[in-house]
Backbone bond lengths (Angstrom), bond angles and torsions (degrees), N, CA, C in turn:
res aa  C-N    CA-C-N  psi(-1)  N-CA   C-N-CA  omega(-1)  CA-C   N-CA-C  phi
1 X - - - 1.467 - - 1.535 109.89 -
2 X 1.320 117.95 122.16 1.458 120.97 -177.07 1.501 110.87 -71.53
3 X 1.347 117.14 151.25 1.465 121.83 -176.09 1.507 109.83 -85.69
4 X 1.323 116.25 136.40 1.434 122.11 171.24 1.537 109.48 -82.19
5 X 1.351 114.99 -40.68 1.454 121.78 -179.86 1.531 109.01 -122.68
6 X 1.321 117.60 129.67 1.441 122.64 176.92 1.517 109.12 -128.26
7 X 1.318 116.60 125.65 1.437 123.82 -179.80 1.532 108.19 -117.27
8 X 1.312 119.12 123.91 1.460 122.29 -175.59 1.527 111.01 -126.33
9 X 1.316 115.71 114.05 1.476 122.61 172.14 1.521 112.34 51.28
10 X 1.349 114.86 43.92 1.468 120.65 -173.45 1.523 109.64 -77.45
11 X 1.367 114.83 136.02 1.470 119.62 -179.04 1.542 108.41 -139.26
12 X 1.301 113.31 151.21 1.490 120.42 171.07 1.528 107.82 -143.33
13 X 1.338 114.18 114.38 1.455 120.92 -177.99 1.570 108.50 -116.62
14 X 1.311 115.13 144.87 1.476 119.44 179.31 1.535 107.87 -124.18
15 X 1.322 115.58 138.91 1.454 121.30 173.64 1.538 108.69 -85.49
16 X 1.313 116.89 120.66 1.458 121.86 -177.26 1.533 109.02 -129.44
17 X 1.343 118.65 153.31 1.442 120.64 177.35 1.521 112.60 -72.98
18 X 1.316 115.82 137.06 1.490 122.09 179.42 1.511 109.19 -84.50
19 X 1.328 114.48 -179.66 1.465 121.53 -179.13 1.549 111.60 -64.34
20 X 1.307 115.77 -30.54 1.472 119.55 -179.12 1.523 113.53 -97.27
21 X 1.333 117.03 11.46 1.444 121.30 -179.30 1.501 114.97 89.60
22 X 1.365 117.84 -7.27 1.434 121.38 179.36 1.524 111.04 -76.31
23 X 1.323 118.44 161.50 1.449 122.80 179.46 1.526 109.35 -86.50
24 X 1.344 113.42 128.72 1.474 120.16 178.63 1.526 109.88 -120.93
25 X 1.322 116.69 162.46 1.459 122.72 -179.76 1.518 110.30 -108.19
26 X 1.313 114.95 121.99 1.480 121.56 175.92 1.519 108.88 -96.38
27 X 1.304 117.25 119.66 1.489 122.78 -178.29 1.523 109.80 -92.00
28 X 1.356 116.90 85.48 1.470 120.90 -177.56 1.509 110.08 -70.83
29 X 1.329 118.13 -45.11 1.480 124.18 172.74 1.521 106.82 -130.56
30 X 1.312 115.81 133.65 1.470 118.91 -168.64 1.528 111.10 -137.63
31 X 1.344 116.94 81.94 1.438 121.12 173.75 1.492 114.80 81.30
32 X 1.325 120.44 47.54 1.450 126.04 -179.98 1.505 111.09 -87.89
33 X 1.347 117.45 134.49 1.445 122.04 177.20 1.538 109.39 -138.59
34 X 1.335 115.31 136.14 1.453 120.20 173.89 1.537 108.51 -167.73
35 X 1.314 116.51 171.28 1.471 120.73 176.83 1.549 107.84 -137.58
36 X 1.308 115.25 156.44 1.466 121.81 -177.33 1.528 108.17 -141.93
37 X 1.340 116.20 122.68 1.459 121.37 178.79 1.522 110.56 -85.07
38 X 1.327 117.05 160.09 1.451 122.95 177.07 1.507 111.11 -59.89
39 X 1.336 117.51 137.91 1.438 122.01 178.33 1.505 117.02 75.62
40 X 1.348 116.45 8.58 1.477 122.39 -178.68 1.496 109.38 -112.74
41 X 1.348 115.33 168.31 1.452 122.45 -179.58 1.525 110.18 -127.05
42 X 1.326 116.93 125.09 1.458 122.72 171.77 1.525 108.83 -107.94
43 X 1.312 117.79 119.18 1.447 121.17 176.40 1.501 110.53 -93.34
44 X 1.350 117.01 138.99 1.455 122.31 177.20 1.542 106.20 -120.29
45 X 1.333 116.41 122.65 1.437 121.79 -178.61 1.500 110.57 -125.55
46 X 1.353 117.66 164.75 1.418 123.96 -179.87 1.504 111.94 153.83
47 X 1.330 118.27 169.34 1.453 121.62 -179.47 1.543 110.60 -67.96
48 X 1.321 115.66 165.19 1.440 120.08 175.77 1.523 108.55 -62.45
49 X 1.343 115.32 137.08 1.458 120.97 179.72 1.501 114.63 88.85
50 X 1.358 117.68 4.44 1.492 119.79 -177.44 1.539 111.49 -81.16
51 X 1.324 118.70 -12.17 1.479 120.34 177.10 1.500 112.47 109.92
52 X 1.322 120.93 12.25 1.466 122.98 -177.85 1.544 110.48 -64.19
53 X 1.315 116.61 -53.52 1.477 119.63 -176.68 1.496 112.42 -68.65
54 X 1.322 117.91 -33.67 1.468 120.79 176.78 1.507 108.13 -65.74
55 X 1.297 119.56 -40.24 1.479 122.27 177.44 1.541 109.79 -59.11
56 X 1.329 115.86 -43.50 1.493 119.06 178.02 1.508 112.48 -59.62
57 X 1.325 117.57 -45.40 1.458 120.28 177.94 1.523 113.42 -65.02
58 X 1.304 117.33 -34.62 1.475 120.51 176.62 1.519 109.88 -66.52
59 X 1.336 116.54 -41.11 1.465 120.67 -178.37 1.543 109.84 -61.10
60 X 1.328 117.64 -40.14 1.445 122.34 -176.64 1.530 113.45 -85.47
61 X 1.327 116.71 -2.20 1.448 117.67 -178.59 1.493 114.13 75.92
62 X 1.333 118.55 18.86 1.468 123.22 179.27 1.522 110.57 -83.06
63 X 1.324 116.91 -23.37 1.446 125.05 -179.95 1.531 108.51 -129.27
64 X 1.354 119.38 130.19 1.451 119.22 176.76 1.497 113.53 -67.66
65 X 1.298 117.12 140.44 1.477 121.22 178.75 1.515 111.16 -82.14
66 X 1.329 115.76 149.58 1.474 120.64 174.54 1.532 110.56 -87.37
67 X 1.339 115.64 -20.89 1.492 118.90 178.84 1.510 107.70 -170.16
68 X 1.327 113.33 164.76 1.475 121.10 -179.22 1.522 111.09 84.12
69 X 1.357 115.48 -168.83 1.461 119.57 -178.45 1.509 111.00 -151.35
70 X 1.327 113.90 154.97 1.465 123.61 176.22 1.545 106.81 -123.49
71 X 1.341 115.67 125.79 1.480 121.23 179.09 1.519 106.77 -117.09
72 X 1.344 114.74 128.21 1.461 120.76 175.18 1.500 109.19 -123.07
73 X 1.334 116.28 118.97 1.463 121.96 -174.33 1.519 110.16 56.37
74 X 1.337 116.46 35.52 1.454 122.81 177.07 1.508 114.15 81.44
75 X 1.332 120.32 -1.23 1.440 123.50 -178.24 1.538 109.88 -110.03
76 X 1.341 118.00 141.60 1.464 120.81 -179.22 1.533 112.99 -67.75
77 X 1.314 117.78 138.90 1.443 123.61 174.87 1.525 109.16 -99.29
78 X 1.294 117.82 124.26 1.426 122.59 178.69 1.547 109.21 -124.73
79 X 1.313 116.89 170.54 1.448 122.33 178.03 1.544 112.10 -94.14
80 X 1.309 117.38 8.15 1.458 120.87 179.78 1.551 108.85 -76.61
81 X 1.299 117.94 119.09 1.468 122.14 -172.27 1.533 110.37 -82.75
82 X 1.297 115.32 66.48 1.490 119.67 179.09 1.496 109.83 -105.85
83 X 1.329 117.72 -173.37 1.470 123.34 -178.93 1.533 111.44 -62.83
84 X 1.315 118.54 -38.13 1.476 122.12 -179.04 1.534 109.60 -66.59
85 X 1.362 116.94 -41.89 1.444 121.70 177.63 1.530 111.34 -60.96
86 X 1.351 116.92 -43.67 1.457 120.36 179.83 1.498 111.72 -66.40
87 X 1.316 118.16 -38.70 1.444 121.60 177.93 1.510 111.57 -65.13
88 X 1.338 116.89 -39.17 1.444 121.65 178.83 1.495 110.88 -68.80
89 X 1.341 118.98 -36.02 1.463 123.47 -177.00 1.535 110.88 -67.42
90 X 1.341 116.05 -18.40 1.500 117.75 175.97 1.520 111.22 -63.31
91 X 1.303 116.41 -29.62 1.490 120.64 -178.98 1.512 112.57 -103.07
92 X 1.325 118.68 6.79 1.475 123.95 176.75 1.512 108.01 -131.02
93 X 1.319 116.34 112.03 1.452 120.25 -177.39 1.549 111.22 -122.50
94 X 1.337 114.45 167.95 1.450 119.34 -176.88 1.520 111.10 -133.38
95 X 1.321 115.97 141.07 1.450 123.42 173.08 1.524 107.69 -112.21
96 X 1.323 118.67 119.60 1.419 122.93 -171.81 1.520 113.20 -87.62
97 X 1.325 115.66 167.23 1.455 122.81 -177.67 1.521 111.38 -67.04
98 X 1.317 118.27 -47.35 1.456 123.10 -175.54 1.488 109.96 -106.81
99 X 1.325 119.58 103.52 1.486 120.73 -176.51 1.512 113.19 -63.67
100 X 1.324 117.24 -32.58 1.497 118.56 -179.58 1.532 110.49 -66.95
101 X 1.360 116.12 -39.35 1.472 118.24 179.55 1.517 109.62 -73.57
102 X 1.309 118.58 -23.40 1.494 120.32 -176.94 1.508 111.19 -81.88
103 X 1.343 118.32 -14.46 1.455 122.33 -178.36 1.522 111.18 -104.19
104 X 1.320 115.97 150.32 1.459 122.83 175.84 1.515 108.94 -84.21
105 X 1.333 117.78 117.54 1.458 121.31 -174.51 1.535 111.02 -73.56
106 X 1.345 119.61 -9.42 1.436 121.33 -179.18 1.542 113.23 -90.52
107 X 1.325 115.95 -10.97 1.466 120.68 -176.88 1.526 109.58 -115.30
108 X 1.312 116.66 150.36 1.475 119.03 173.71 1.505 108.35 -67.90
109 X 1.332 114.50 159.22 1.494 117.45 -178.36 1.525 109.04 -69.02
110 X 1.326 118.35 -30.92 1.464 119.16 177.14 1.484 112.26 -63.12
111 X 1.353 117.37 -41.69 1.488 121.05 176.79 1.505 111.03 -61.13
112 X 1.333 116.39 -36.45 1.469 119.11 -176.94 1.496 112.27 -74.53
113 X 1.303 119.03 -30.35 1.467 121.47 175.67 1.507 110.92 -73.29
114 X 1.326 116.54 -33.49 1.481 120.50 177.04 1.514 113.48 -75.54
115 X 1.330 117.27 -24.96 1.466 122.70 -172.82 1.520 112.40 -54.33
116 X 1.347 121.55 -47.61 1.483 118.68 179.58 1.506 114.07 -59.22
117 X 1.316 117.88 -31.41 1.495 121.44 177.84 1.541 108.94 -66.98
118 X 1.317 118.30 -37.57 1.464 121.70 -179.97 1.515 109.65 -72.02
119 X 1.317 117.05 -43.10 1.484 122.19 -177.78 1.536 109.51 -60.29
120 X 1.306 116.65 -44.25 1.492 121.75 -176.45 1.529 110.92 -91.61
121 X 1.315 117.91 4.56 1.488 124.19 177.19 1.509 111.19 52.48
122 X 1.335 114.73 49.45 1.473 121.30 176.64 1.518 112.14 -98.46
123 X 1.302 117.18 -27.38 1.463 120.34 178.29 1.526 109.53 -164.38
124 X 1.311 114.23 156.18 1.475 120.45 -178.76 1.518 108.48 -141.42
125 X 1.336 115.91 163.30 1.447 121.22 172.50 1.521 114.95 53.21
126 X 1.318 116.37 -129.31 1.458 123.68 -174.04 1.554 108.68 -62.74
127 X 1.316 117.41 -40.60 1.477 120.28 -178.00 1.521 111.27 -62.50
128 X 1.353 116.68 -40.76 1.436 120.88 -179.24 1.528 109.32 -67.70
129 X 1.358 116.05 -41.39 1.470 119.70 -179.83 1.529 109.43 -63.54
130 X 1.298 119.45 -44.65 1.465 121.64 -179.23 1.511 111.87 -61.37
131 X 1.343 115.15 -40.11 1.463 120.16 -178.68 1.530 110.16 -67.79
132 X 1.364 115.07 -40.36 1.476 118.84 179.25 1.538 110.17 -66.98
133 X 1.324 116.55 -41.96 1.477 120.24 -179.08 1.532 110.12 -63.92
134 X 1.310 117.04 -35.28 1.485 119.01 176.47 1.516 111.70 -63.25
135 X 1.332 117.47 -37.01 1.456 121.67 175.79 1.528 110.33 -69.33
136 X 1.331 116.74 -37.93 1.456 119.11 175.84 1.498 110.87 -55.39
137 X 1.321 115.66 -46.23 1.457 120.16 179.36 1.517 111.51 -64.22
138 X 1.340 116.75 -39.14 1.460 121.35 -177.90 1.521 111.68 -63.34
139 X 1.344 117.39 -34.36 1.464 120.61 -177.82 1.518 112.11 -95.99
140 X 1.343 117.51 5.93 1.438 120.46 174.03 1.515 115.31 86.16
141 X 1.343 117.88 25.78 1.442 122.41 175.44 1.564 109.46 -104.58
142 X 1.321 116.06 153.28 1.449 120.54 -179.41 1.552 110.29 -94.98
143 X 1.329 114.68 163.01 1.447 120.42 179.96 1.525 112.36 -61.94
144 X 1.330 116.83 -31.96 1.467 119.21 -179.17 1.537 111.58 -71.39
145 X 1.347 118.01 -13.56 1.461 120.23 174.04 1.518 111.15 -73.05
146 X 1.312 118.68 -21.49 1.453 124.19 -169.40 1.530 112.03 -57.20
147 X 1.352 117.24 -39.32 1.461 120.51 -174.47 1.540 112.74 -94.60
148 X 1.314 116.10 7.29 1.492 119.46 178.90 1.522 111.84 -83.83
149 X 1.322 113.24 161.40 1.493 120.10 176.38 1.524 107.16 -99.42
150 X 1.363 117.84 160.34 1.473 119.33 -174.42 1.528 114.19 -55.89
151 X 1.349 117.71 -36.53 1.475 119.22 -175.92 1.523 109.99 -72.29
152 X 1.319 120.33 -9.68 1.439 122.21 -178.79 1.553 111.26 -93.03
153 X 1.318 116.34 1.55 1.472 122.09 -179.19 1.512 109.59 -113.21
154 X 1.334 115.09 158.62 1.471 120.87 174.37 1.502 109.58 -76.95
155 X 1.332 116.47 171.07 1.464 120.22 179.65 1.509 112.56 -60.75
156 X 1.367 116.38 -43.01 1.447 119.43 179.91 1.509 111.70 -65.80
157 X 1.361 118.09 -37.19 1.429 121.75 -179.73 1.545 109.98 -68.37
158 X 1.322 116.89 -38.73 1.463 120.65 177.74 1.514 111.05 -63.45
159 X 1.346 116.91 -39.79 1.485 119.57 178.25 1.487 109.68 -67.06
160 X 1.301 121.33 -33.63 1.446 123.52 174.41 1.502 112.03 -65.73
161 X 1.357 117.31 -35.63 1.467 120.11 174.70 1.501 110.76 -65.47
162 X 1.349 117.97 -41.73 1.470 120.67 177.42 1.517 109.82 -61.72
163 X 1.308 118.64 -39.30 1.466 122.23 176.12 1.497 112.00 -61.96
164 X 1.316 115.63 -45.63 1.486 121.21 179.86 1.546 109.40 -59.69
165 X 1.311 115.59 -44.20 1.454 120.01 -179.52 1.509 111.85 -64.55
166 X 1.316 117.72 -36.06 1.471 122.06 177.05 1.503 111.54 -69.54
167 X 1.324 117.91 -35.23 1.453 122.83 -175.16 1.506 115.08 -85.68
168 X 1.327 117.60 -15.83 1.470 120.47 -171.22 1.534 110.98 -63.57
169 X 1.371 117.54 -24.82 1.459 121.02 -179.57 1.536 111.23 -92.80
170 X 1.335 116.63 7.37 1.457 123.08 179.24 1.569 111.14 54.54
171 X 1.344 117.12 61.22 1.440 119.24 -177.85 1.534 112.94 -73.80
172 X 1.327 114.92 158.78 1.443 121.54 172.76 1.513 112.57 -89.09
173 X 1.381 115.19 -27.12 1.443 121.35 -177.53 1.514 108.28 -132.39
174 X 1.372 116.65 133.26 1.443 122.50 173.41 1.521 108.22 -123.01
175 X 1.339 116.24 122.28 1.469 122.22 176.73 1.509 107.79 -93.42
176 X 1.328 116.62 117.63 1.494 122.77 -179.69 1.519 107.43 -105.82
177 X 1.349 115.22 107.39 1.485 119.39 -178.87 1.540 108.68 -101.16
178 X 1.317 115.51 100.97 1.468 122.91 -179.13 1.558 109.73 50.02
179 X 1.315 118.68 54.67 1.487 120.63 -172.75 1.516 115.34 -69.62
180 X 1.329 118.43 -14.71 1.464 118.56 -175.65 1.545 112.17 -122.82
181 X 1.344 118.24 7.60 1.467 118.66 -175.22 1.508 112.15 -70.68
182 X 1.339 118.26 -21.38 1.464 121.53 179.12 1.528 113.50 -92.07
183 X 1.348 116.85 4.51 1.463 122.50 -174.14 1.523 110.17 -109.04
184 X 1.341 116.60 153.34 1.453 117.86 175.70 1.537 108.24 -77.40
185 X 1.322 115.50 172.26 1.474 122.26 -166.64 1.564 111.08 -61.77
186 X 1.316 116.32 -44.69 1.463 118.55 -175.73 1.522 110.76 -68.94
187 X 1.344 117.28 -41.68 1.455 120.84 179.73 1.524 109.18 -68.09
188 X 1.326 117.86 -39.91 1.453 121.43 178.12 1.510 112.40 -57.35
189 X 1.343 114.88 -42.25 1.480 120.86 178.45 1.534 110.45 -62.02
190 X 1.320 115.86 -38.57 1.479 120.31 178.25 1.512 111.22 -63.98
191 X 1.343 116.45 -43.35 1.441 122.04 -178.86 1.525 110.58 -64.92
192 X 1.364 116.27 -41.54 1.468 119.43 179.22 1.534 110.27 -62.72
193 X 1.321 116.69 -44.34 1.482 120.19 177.96 1.488 109.82 -62.21
194 X 1.333 117.04 -38.80 1.491 120.58 179.18 1.496 110.74 -64.30
195 X 1.323 118.25 -43.74 1.459 122.77 178.29 1.537 110.43 -58.54
196 X 1.313 116.63 -43.62 1.454 121.48 179.44 1.510 110.21 -63.47
197 X 1.337 118.10 -46.02 1.465 121.42 -179.33 1.508 112.20 -64.54
198 X 1.332 117.51 -39.68 1.463 121.88 179.04 1.508 111.07 -67.73
199 X 1.326 117.37 -34.99 1.457 119.44 177.34 1.513 111.63 -63.86
200 X 1.327 116.48 -43.25 1.466 119.95 177.64 1.538 110.33 -64.83
201 X 1.310 117.50 -39.20 1.467 120.80 -177.36 1.524 113.43 -72.94
202 X 1.338 117.34 -39.63 1.461 121.16 -172.43 1.521 113.36 -106.56
203 X 1.352 118.06 -14.27 1.477 122.43 177.85 1.491 115.17 72.45
204 X 1.351 118.60 27.43 1.453 122.03 -178.71 1.545 111.20 -79.94
205 X 1.326 113.66 157.85 1.436 119.76 171.22 1.538 107.67 -99.78
206 X 1.359 116.70 143.44 1.443 121.57 177.72 1.520 111.29 -115.76
207 X 1.340 116.27 135.05 1.445 122.15 162.60 1.511 105.51 -104.82
208 X 1.337 115.77 104.08 1.476 121.11 -168.31 1.536 108.71 -106.81
209 X 1.362 114.03 112.77 1.482 120.74 -178.03 1.511 109.40 -104.04
210 X 1.343 117.73 127.61 1.433 121.50 -178.02 1.543 110.56 -160.10
211 X 1.328 113.36 157.69 1.482 117.70 170.28 1.518 111.14 -100.26
212 X 1.300 116.08 -2.92 1.489 121.31 -178.96 1.518 109.36 -92.35
213 X 1.326 115.95 104.33 1.451 120.99 -173.88 1.537 111.12 -70.08
214 X 1.333 118.64 -31.31 1.463 118.98 178.15 1.517 112.10 -64.55
215 X 1.322 116.45 -39.54 1.466 120.76 178.66 1.520 110.08 -66.01
216 X 1.313 116.00 -46.73 1.483 120.82 -179.86 1.510 111.28 -60.34
217 X 1.350 115.72 -39.71 1.456 118.74 179.39 1.544 110.70 -63.52
218 X 1.317 115.67 -32.43 1.475 121.09 -179.36 1.502 113.82 -72.20
219 X 1.349 117.10 -38.51 1.458 120.71 -168.12 1.514 114.02 -104.82
220 X 1.336 118.84 -23.52 1.443 119.93 -170.21 1.549 114.39 -90.35
221 X 1.314 116.68 146.71 1.456 122.89 171.38 1.526 111.84 -86.78
222 X 1.361 115.94 -26.84 1.415 124.17 -179.60 1.543 107.49 -146.61
223 X 1.342 116.86 145.01 1.451 121.51 -175.81 1.545 108.70 -126.40
224 X 1.338 114.67 134.30 1.489 119.91 174.54 1.520 106.59 -116.81
225 X 1.347 116.60 130.33 1.472 121.22 178.24 1.509 108.41 -102.00
226 X 1.335 118.37 124.15 1.430 122.51 -179.79 1.507 112.42 -106.06
227 X 1.306 115.13 143.16 1.477 122.53 175.01 1.511 109.63 -143.94
228 X 1.330 116.62 119.72 1.449 122.91 176.97 1.508 112.65 55.19
229 X 1.334 116.63 44.99 1.443 123.82 175.31 1.524 116.95 82.67
230 X 1.333 115.89 6.73 1.466 119.46 -179.79 1.518 111.32 -131.37
231 X 1.332 117.02 152.80 1.430 121.71 171.45 1.512 109.79 -82.08
232 X 1.355 117.37 124.58 1.439 120.44 -176.52 1.533 112.03 -106.79
233 X 1.356 115.73 -17.47 1.479 118.99 174.48 1.526 108.36 -158.66
234 X 1.341 116.50 145.01 1.439 121.58 179.77 1.507 109.15 -150.50
235 X 1.347 115.46 137.09 1.457 120.95 179.68 1.461 113.15 175.59
236 X 1.360 118.17 -176.84 1.445 121.84 178.22 1.530 110.82 -62.73
237 X 1.341 119.61 144.64 1.460 119.59 -173.56 1.524 114.03 -62.84
238 X 1.317 119.74 -38.20 1.454 120.36 -176.82 1.521 110.65 -64.65
239 X 1.371 116.15 -43.28 1.469 119.63 -179.50 1.527 109.51 -68.75
240 X 1.357 116.03 -44.15 1.457 120.05 -174.30 1.540 110.95 -65.59
241 X 1.335 117.93 -39.72 1.443 119.27 -176.91 1.527 112.51 -86.63
242 X 1.322 117.65 -23.23 1.460 120.45 178.04 1.499 112.67 -79.79
243 X 1.360 115.29 -43.70 1.481 120.89 -179.67 1.528 107.39 -133.81
244 X 1.327 119.62 72.00 1.481 120.87 177.30 1.511 110.79 -61.08
245 X 1.363 115.38 138.28 1.441 120.56 -176.78 1.530 113.57 -94.38
246 X 1.342 115.95 -45.49 1.480 120.60 -178.15 1.528 109.51 -75.78
247 X 1.322 117.49 140.22 1.503 119.27 179.30 1.500 112.92 -59.00
248 X 1.336 119.53 -31.38 1.475 120.07 177.63 1.527 109.89 -69.78
249 X 1.310 118.54 -41.27 1.473 121.16 177.22 1.517 109.40 -63.57
250 X 1.313 116.64 -40.11 1.486 119.67 178.70 1.537 110.61 -60.20
251 X 1.329 117.02 -39.47 1.487 119.41 177.73 1.500 110.94 -67.21
252 X 1.331 117.85 -43.04 1.486 120.62 178.78 1.521 111.70 -59.79
253 X 1.325 115.98 -47.10 1.452 121.12 -175.43 1.547 109.48 -67.60
254 X 1.322 116.78 -35.02 1.454 119.21 -178.57 1.519 112.67 -68.60
255 X 1.334 116.63 -18.27 1.440 121.75 179.95 1.514 114.20 -87.10
256 X 1.392 117.24 -7.43 1.448 121.64 -178.83 1.547 108.65 -76.12
257 X 1.365 117.18 122.04 1.484 118.61 179.84 1.512 111.37 -60.56
258 X 1.295 116.14 145.25 1.467 121.78 178.67 1.544 110.03 -133.04
259 X 1.325 115.62 136.71 1.447 121.60 178.82 1.510 112.50 -96.50
260 X 1.344 116.82 -2.19 1.463 121.46 -178.33 1.516 111.83 -82.46
261 X 1.347 114.09 177.18 1.458 119.06 179.35 1.501 111.82 -74.22
262 X 1.330 117.15 -32.25 1.462 120.77 -175.65 1.527 108.69 -97.30
263 X 1.286 117.15 104.05 1.445 123.07 177.46 1.517 111.40 -109.81
264 X 1.345 115.47 145.59 1.441 119.95 179.30 1.534 109.55 -76.10
265 X 1.349 113.80 151.15 1.454 118.60 171.48 1.513 109.95 -70.45
266 X 1.291 117.00 128.19 1.475 121.29 -175.91 1.532 109.20 -68.54
267 X 1.368 114.53 129.37 1.455 120.76 175.48 1.533 106.99 -102.32
268 X 1.308 115.37 114.73 1.463 119.95 -178.51 1.541 108.38 -99.30
269 X 1.320 116.19 119.98 1.454 120.67 -178.43 1.522 109.38 -83.52
270 X 1.310 115.56 139.30 1.472 120.22 178.46 1.476 110.39 -80.92
271 X 1.324 117.98 138.85 1.456 122.76 171.93 1.503 113.33 75.04
272 X 1.347 115.38 -173.34 1.457 123.76 -179.79 1.520 108.02 -106.31
273 X 1.348 118.56 165.57 1.446 120.82 173.59 1.529 110.80 -56.66
274 X 1.326 119.76 143.91 1.487 120.96 179.36 1.514 112.13 -60.60
275 X 1.278 115.43 158.36 1.468 121.22 175.23 1.534 109.03 -66.43
276 X 1.362 118.30 122.48 1.459 120.24 -179.56 1.531 112.17 -64.98
277 X 1.345 117.44 -15.13 1.475 119.19 173.52 1.517 111.28 -78.19
278 X 1.306 116.82 -30.96 1.461 121.33 -177.57 1.520 107.96 -123.31
279 X 1.342 115.11 72.94 1.449 119.78 -176.94 1.501 111.23 -69.38
280 X 1.346 117.94 142.03 1.477 120.30 178.03 1.510 109.76 -71.33
281 X 1.334 115.43 153.31 1.466 121.25 175.66 1.534 108.58 -68.62
282 X 1.341 114.16 155.87 1.460 119.80 178.55 1.496 112.14 71.61
283 X 1.344 118.51 -141.87 1.445 121.77 -179.88 1.523 108.95 -69.90
284 X 1.345 118.52 129.11 1.456 120.13 -177.75 1.537 113.20 -65.08
285 X 1.354 115.70 -19.95 1.487 118.90 -179.57 1.509 113.35 -89.05
286 X 1.319 118.83 -8.21 1.500 119.49 -168.97 1.531 113.48 -62.67
287 X 1.361 121.44 -31.09 1.478 118.34 178.40 1.547 113.19 -62.92
288 X 1.340 118.94 -20.69 1.453 122.33 -177.41 1.514 111.46 -111.81
289 X 1.305 117.75 -6.32 1.463 120.53 -173.58 1.502 112.84 -80.26
290 X 1.299 121.27 125.00 1.469 123.92 179.68 1.541 112.30 -72.12
291 X 1.326 118.26 -12.71 1.468 121.53 -176.49 1.565 112.68 -112.57
292 X 1.328 117.42 9.78 1.447 120.44 -175.47 1.506 113.03 -61.66
293 X 1.371 115.43 139.55 1.467 121.91 175.98 1.515 107.52 -117.00
294 X 1.323 116.80 177.64 1.499 119.55 -174.88 1.518 112.26 -60.96
295 X 1.333 118.83 -33.54 1.458 121.28 178.00 1.497 112.89 -61.27
296 X 1.342 115.91 -34.02 1.467 121.22 -179.45 1.527 110.62 -64.95
297 X 1.304 117.62 -27.80 1.484 119.80 -175.77 1.529 113.07 -84.93
298 X 1.347 116.47 -9.55 1.466 120.01 -176.04 1.517 113.88 -121.67
299 X 1.338 117.06 -21.88 1.483 119.29 -173.41 1.520 111.00 -130.09
300 X 1.316 116.58 123.31 1.464 119.94 179.78 1.531 109.68 -76.48
301 X 1.298 119.04 128.74 1.489 121.83 -177.94 1.533 110.29 -77.65
302 X 1.312 115.16 143.20 1.447 121.05 174.47 1.505 111.07 -85.53
303 X 1.351 117.54 154.13 1.456 121.60 175.81 1.529 107.70 -78.83
304 X 1.328 116.13 108.94 1.471 120.36 -172.51 1.533 110.97 -125.66
305 X 1.335 115.09 153.81 1.498 118.56 176.00 1.535 109.86 -64.20
306 X 1.323 115.15 143.43 1.466 122.14 174.37 1.532 109.52 -102.96
307 X 1.331 118.08 168.51 1.458 118.62 -179.63 1.504 116.33 -59.73
308 X 1.342 119.42 -25.05 1.474 120.98 179.16 1.511 113.06 -93.31
309 X 1.329 118.29 8.68 1.474 121.48 171.67 1.508 116.40 97.12
310 X 1.341 118.02 -5.44 1.467 119.84 177.38 1.514 109.34 -86.54
311 X 1.354 117.02 -178.28 1.454 122.62 174.59 1.503 108.76 -116.55
312 X 1.322 118.02 142.57 1.480 121.58 175.82 1.499 109.59 -149.56
313 X 1.332 114.74 142.61 1.464 122.38 178.28 1.519 107.96 -110.40
314 X 1.349 116.46 80.55 1.454 121.42 -177.55 1.519 109.35 -155.89
315 X 1.324 116.42 132.45 1.462 119.04 179.21 1.533 112.04 -68.75
316 X 1.336 118.32 -20.27 1.445 122.25 -176.10 1.533 111.79 -88.50
317 X 1.314 116.92 -9.18 1.481 120.90 178.66 1.509 108.88 -96.34
318 X 1.311 120.95 122.73 1.442 122.20 -178.69 1.541 110.87 -62.78
319 X 1.355 117.04 138.63 1.451 122.61 176.12 1.511 110.15 -86.14
320 X 1.318 115.72 154.76 1.459 119.98 -179.53 1.514 112.53 -61.32
321 X 1.341 117.41 -40.46 1.433 119.82 -178.59 1.523 112.91 -68.54
322 X 1.345 118.22 -33.88 1.466 120.27 178.18 1.507 111.73 -68.96
323 X 1.378 117.02 -36.87 1.443 120.71 178.08 1.541 111.06 -66.30
324 X 1.371 115.44 -40.36 1.460 120.33 178.78 1.494 111.63 -64.01
325 X 1.367 115.34 -40.53 1.474 119.33 178.80 1.505 111.71 -64.25
326 X 1.347 115.77 -38.77 1.476 118.99 -179.13 1.513 111.38 -67.89
327 X 1.349 115.93 -33.91 1.449 118.99 179.79 1.513 111.30 -72.02
């Protein structure tokens, strides 16, 4: 299956002042690579500050990259706001975390769903209204919602408006950045089911960013776990959550509440994530890893295939090539 989105060695570094006034480099995203096929969903999970949202902005060309490349439909994505960038953005849309902040409180929600059609000169007047109303129906909103303002809708309804606005241009890729974190549990479940139904209906690919592992397990075809700007494990959700390979993934999965009889022993990590300005030598996770050995403190592990087909960046996880050589 050919890739719709290809990310290769993507990085974003910021120059920030240090404690002594000197200039330091903050590694927000540091060498991230992945691919996403049309109609599929890649979930990205990790702690706050691991680089998930920055990766999303780099993918969409909203933030310039410090290194690496992003290819969408075989064409490079840059942050240069020219005609080619605007044409590409028609097929790449974003659903934000806070729907109220993403909407203009001075305009009706119907006007805001029609606005992308006017900007890209795809429809006007009655044609734009009919197209927007069709999206309202697709996301479960009524026609009487069309003339309302954002503050007159519930949180779930506002998120459906944001979805309708993202879909009105018929995108191939939708980046969802924490799209349900501001919603209560029942509404969040409705939005997740809606995203799944819309993907089947319109064939879009999702880049789904969240800290909620249960939600990601439900919606994603592939999951990438980020830590301190890097992907440390990637694979199918069932395998990754059932038998996590990387110690960081094991800690994340152990923290997921379970109502069943068989619960995992909770792995409590010591300390906070290291300062991205002052990254530790070797594996960035080793200061918090309960299984770290001397090699972890001096040598950074590469993201390598494992025998079961996933990817992991850990010296303690056997690589596929080493297992083959031993056999």
